[in-house]
N, C-alpha and C positions, 0 to 999 in steps of 0.2 A: 462765152458771155455767161456771167453768173446770174441765176434766177433765184430771187429770194423765196423763202419757204412760203410766205403768204401768197406770192404770185403763183407759185406752183399749186398751192391749195385752191386758189381762185380759179386757175385754169382747169383743174380737175373737176371742181364743182360745176363750173359752167359747162364743161363738156358733157358730164352726166346729165345735167339739167336739160341741156339741149336735146339729147336723145329721148329723155322722158317727155319733154314738151311735144316732140314729134308724135310719140305714142298717144298722148292726151288729145292732140289735134285730130289725129285719125279716128280715135274713138268717138270724139265729139261729133265729127262730121257723119260718121256711120250711124250713130244714135239719132241725130237730128233728122236723118233721112230714112229712118226705119219706121216700123209701125208704132214705136214708142215716141216718135218725134214730137207730137203735140204736147204730151206730158213732160217731155224733157225740156222743151222750150218754155213751157209754163213754169217749170220749177225755178228757173233763174229769175222769173218775174214775180215770185211770191213776195207779198208785202212783209217786210221785217222792220219794225220800229219806224214806220212811215215811208220807207223806201224799199225798192226791190233788192234781192240778194245780189244781183249783178251790180247795182249801184254801190252797195257797200264794199264789194270787191274792188271795183274800179276807182272809187273815191276814198276808200278807207284802207284796205290791205295794200293797195298799190303805193300808198304813201310810204310804207315800210320798204318796198322795193326801191323807191326813190331815195330813201334814207341810206340804203346799202350802196346805191350808185354814188351818192354824195361822199360817203366814207371812202369808197374806192378811189374816187376822183381826188379827194383830199390826200390820200396816201400817195397817189401818182405824182401830185404836185410837190409834196414834201420829200419823198424818198424814191419814187419810181421813175418811169421814163420821162415824165414831165418836169422832173426836178432839175434836170440839166437842159437848159433851153436849146442848146445845139442838137442834142439827141432828140428833143421833143419836136423840133421844127418839121421833120419829115412827116410823122403821123398827123401833126397839126394841119399842114398844108394838104395832105391827102384827105383828111376829114373835111376841110373846107371845100375842096373840089367835089368831094362825094356828097356834099349837101347842096351846093349852089347849082351844079349842073342838072341834077334831077329836078330840083325845084323850077329851074328855068325851062326844062322840057315840058313839065306839067303846065306851067303858065302859058307857054306858047300855044298849047292846045285848049286851055280853059280860061284864058284872060277875058274878063268882061262877062263871064257866065256865072250862074249861081253856084257852080262847083269850083270856082277859082280858090276858095278858101282851103281846098285840099292840097295846096302846094307843099305843105309840110309833110305829107304822108310818105312820099318816096325819099325823103331826106334821112330817114333813120336806119340804123343797123341794129339787128338783134344779136347781141353779143353771145348769148347762150347758144343759139342755133349756129352762128358763124363758127364759134370755137368747137362745137360738136362736130361739124363737117370737117374742119381742119384736123381734128383729132383722129379721124378715120384714116388719115395718111401715116399715122404713127411716127416713128423716129426719123423718118426721112425729112420731116419739116424742120428747117433751121430755127434755132431759138429766136433769132432776130425777126423772123417772119411771124412767130407767135406773138412776140412783144409788139411788133408793128400793128398787127390786126387788133390786139387787145387795146392798145393805146388809142388807135383810130376809133374803135367802137365806143370807148369811154368818152372821147371828145365829141363823138356823134351824139351820145346821150346828153352831154352838156348842152350841145346845140339844140337838141330837141326840147330840153327843159326851158331854155331861153325862148324858143319859139312858142311853146305853150304859154309861158308867162306873158309874152309881149303881144302875140297875134291871136291867141284864143281866149282872151279875157274880154267878154262882151259888155258887161256892165260892172261898174265898181261901186261898192258901198264903202266909202272912205273911212267911216267910223270903225267898222270891223277890221279893215285892212290896217289902220293905224294901231289898233289894239294888238293885232297879230304881230306887227313889226316891233311894238314896244316889248312884247314878251320875248321876241328874238333878241332885242338889245339887252334885256335882263339876263338871258342865257349867255350872251357874249361876256357880260360882266362877271357872271359865275366862272366862266372860262378864265378870264384874266385874274380872278381871285384864287385860281388853282383849285377850285372845287372839283374833285375827281369822282365823287359819288354819282352814279347814273340816275338815281331816283329824281332829283330836282329837274334834270334835263328831260326825262320821260314825261313827268307831270307838265312841265312847261311846254313840251312838244305837243301834248294832247290839247292843251288850252290854245296854243297857236294854231293847231289844225282846225279846231272848232271855229275860231273867228275867221281863219282863211277860207274855210268852206263856205261861210256866209258873207264873204267879201266880194265874190265874183271872180277872184283869181283862183285857178284850179288848186284844190286843197293838197294835191300831191307835191306841190312845190315846197310845202312845209318840210317834207322829208329831207330835201337838199339843204335847206336853211339850218335845220336841226343838226345835220351832219357836220357843218362847219362851225357850229357852236360847241360841239362836244370836244373836250380837250384831246389834242393829238399827242402832246408831250414829245418824247423822243421817238415815239412810234414803236417801242419795243412791246413785248408780250404783256407787260403790266400796264400799258397805257390804256386809258378809257376807250379811245377810238378803236384800238386793236381788239380789245375784249369784245366790244359790241359788234364789230365787223365779223369777227370769227364766229360769234354766236348766231348772227343773222344769215350767214351763208346758206346753210342747209334748209332752214325754214322757208327762205325766199325761193331757193332753187327747187325745192321738192314739195312745197305746199302753196305758196302765194302765186307763183308764175303758172303752175299747172292749173290752179283754180281759175286764174285769169284766162288761160287758154280754153278751158272747158266752157266757161261762161260766155266767151266772145267768139268762139268758132262754131257755135250751134247754128250753122247756116243751112237752110233748106236749098238744095241745088235744083235749079230749074232746067228745063230742056232747052230753053232759049239762050244757051251760053254764048253762042255767036253774037246775038244781039247785045248782050251785056258787054262783050269785049269791044264792040263798035263804039260804045259811049266814049266821049272825049275824056272824061275823068278816068275811065278804065285804061285807055291808051296812055294817058299821062302817068298813071301809077306804074303800068307795065314797062313803058319805055324808061321811066325814071329809075326804077329798080334794076332792070335787066341791062340797060345800055348806059344810062346816065351815071349810075354809081361807079362802075368800073372805069369808064372813060374819064370821069371827073377826078377820081382818086389817082389814076395813072398820069394824066396829062398835067395836072397841077403839081403833083410830086416831081415829075420830070422837069417842069419849068423851074421849080424851086431849086433843084439840084443843078440845073444848067446855069442858073444865075449865081450859083455859089452860095446860096443862102443856107443850104444844108447839104449833107452828103448821104449817099446810099451805103448801108452797111456792107462790109466786104463779102459776107456770105450770102448776099442777095443780088438779084439782077432784075432788069425791068420786066422780063417775062413773068417772074414770080409775083411782082407787084401788080401787074395787070390781072393775073390769074386770081390772086387773093382779093382783088377789087370786086370780083364777081360775088365773093362771099359777103362783101359789104352790101350787096343788093338783097340780102335776106333781111327784110324789114320786120315782119311779124309783130312782136310785142309793141314796140313804140309806134309802128305804122298804124296798127289797129287802134291803139290808144288815141293817136291824133285824129284818126277817122271819126271816132266817137265825139270828138270836140268840133271837128270841121263841118260835119253834116248833120242835119236835123231829120231828113227824110229816111224812114226805116228802109225803104227799098234801095236807096243809094248807099246807105251804110252797109247793108248786107252784100250788095254787089261789089262794093269797094273791098270789103273783107275777103270775098272770094278771089278777087283779082290780086290782092296782096298775097294770099296763100299760094296761088298759082305762079305768080311772078317770083316769089321767094323760092319756090320749089325749082323753077327753071334756073334762076341765078345760082342756087346751091349746087345743082347738078353740073352746070357749066363750070363753076368754080372748082368743084371736086375733080372733074375730068381734066380740066386745064392744069391744075396743080399736080395731079398724078402724072401727066405727061411731062410737064416742065421739070418737076423735081426728079423724076426718073432719069431724064436726060442729064440733069446736073450730076446725079450720082455716077452715071456712066462716064461723063466727062472728067469727073474728079478721080 
C-alpha cells in the first residue's frame, strides 16, 4: 500500500512529538512534586492580559492545534483514507465503537451524579502518543495498521470536537456567535472566489476566534472551522492548505502540545491514591480508556465486517485490531482538554488528570506488549 509523502511526514512528526510529550509530562510531574512545586504551579497561573498563562495556552494556542487537526481531517476526506468511503468505513466504525462504549461505561457509573458531564473524557484518543508507541515496534508494523490507527484517531478527534461544541457549551451569547459565523461565511466566500493568499484567512480567523471566545462556544472550535475555509485546491505542494499544514506540523508538535502538557500535568500527587481511584468518575475514566476503548473498537469493527459493510485489510487480523485498540485508550491531550471543560472543582480536575495519565500509561503498555506479541507471531507465521 502506498503512503503519501505528507502522511509519512505526519506519522514521523506525531511519533517524535509523542516521545517528546512523554518527556514533558514526566518532567512536569517531577517538578510539581518537588521543592519547586509551589512556584511551578504558580507560574502557570500568572496573570497575562487579564487571564492566566494556562488559559491562553488552552483557549489560544490550542486553537492552532485544532486548526492542524482540521487541515489533516480535510486532507483525509479529499485525498486520504476517508476519501474512499469503502476504505474509510472500517476506521469510522472502529472510532464510533471506541467513543460510544467508553462513554457508556462512564455513564453507567456516574449517571445522575455531578460528574456525569465527564462522559466525553474516555472517548478521546491522543494521536501523538498512540503513534509514538506504535513506532517503537519499527518495521514489523503493517502499513494498513498505521493507517487504521491514524484514521481512527483523526475521526476520534472529530468526534471530540463535536462533543465539545454540542455538550460543553454552557451559555450562548447569540450576537457574538452570529458574528463569528458571519466571518466564517465570508472566509468560505473567499475560498469560492479562489483567493489563495493566507493573510485574509489568518486575519478572519483571529476575528472569528475573538467572537467565538466571547460567545460561550469553546474558542478552539474556530481552528476547525478555519481549516475548512482555507482553500484545498488539488492538494498539491502549492495549495494553500498543504503549505499551512506543512508549516504547522513542527510548531504544534514541538511547542504547542508540549506547552499544553507542561501546563496541564502539573499535578501534585497525594498519598491517598487508592481513595482517588475508588471515585466513580475515576473508575469511569479508567474502565473507559483501558477496557471500553479496545473492546469498542474491536467489536464494532468486527460487527461491521461481519455484516459486509466493510472489509479487513489483507495484511491485518483481528488480534492486531484488538491490540491496536489498546493504543486507542491513550487519551491524554483530548481527555485532559475535555476534563477542563467538564469539571469545575479543582480537586476533581486534578484527580481526573491523574487517572487519565495512569490509565493512558496502562493502555499504552498493554497495547505495546500485545502488538509486540501479535506482530512477532505474524512474522513467524509468514
